[in-house]
C-alpha angles and dihedrals in degrees: 000000000000120000094250093053091046090051091050091052090051094045092052098050097083097043090048092047088051089050092054094047095046092048090053093046091049091050090052095047114094117223089229136336093258096050108040092149099050096118115115124229093252092055092051094047100040092037090052092049092049090049089053090049090050092050091047090050092050093050090047092050092051090049091044094237115174094233095054103083092050092045092048094048096044093045090050090052092047092049094048094049092039096053092049093046094044100044103021102060120096099228130073124220140128090292098049143048103193121200095189111103093002129111093261118159125229094253091060092048092047092048090053093046093049092046091050089049093051091046092049090048090053092048092046096050090048096037093124088061093056100056110071114240093014100089119139090212113111116254116255121224 
């Protein structure tokens, strides 16, 4: 593995670990004490799949797998955009679980903000893996 690719693997480990932890913490944080089961089916399914992708990326980074930087960066981007779209919109339906204008406690807001921060960190560190043709990985012949 070339030095640049090794460095990228190392530099993405902490952001990806933070992404995994914050996704788990968010999933365990109730919106409020009176509505502990307010999560919609889409959030559970998509959130679970993104958590699996984050865990897979972290394992791949530790094992220095070639797919791992791209998976970590793209998952970070998806989680950041997804959290904002899912919780930050003002209307409720099967595709959203808005916090705006709802009786949402501070722990839920904080868990979303920290998860978005970790996801954005992951996407930023791996940003060259997200844009096609702009990878810092050396070309293979």
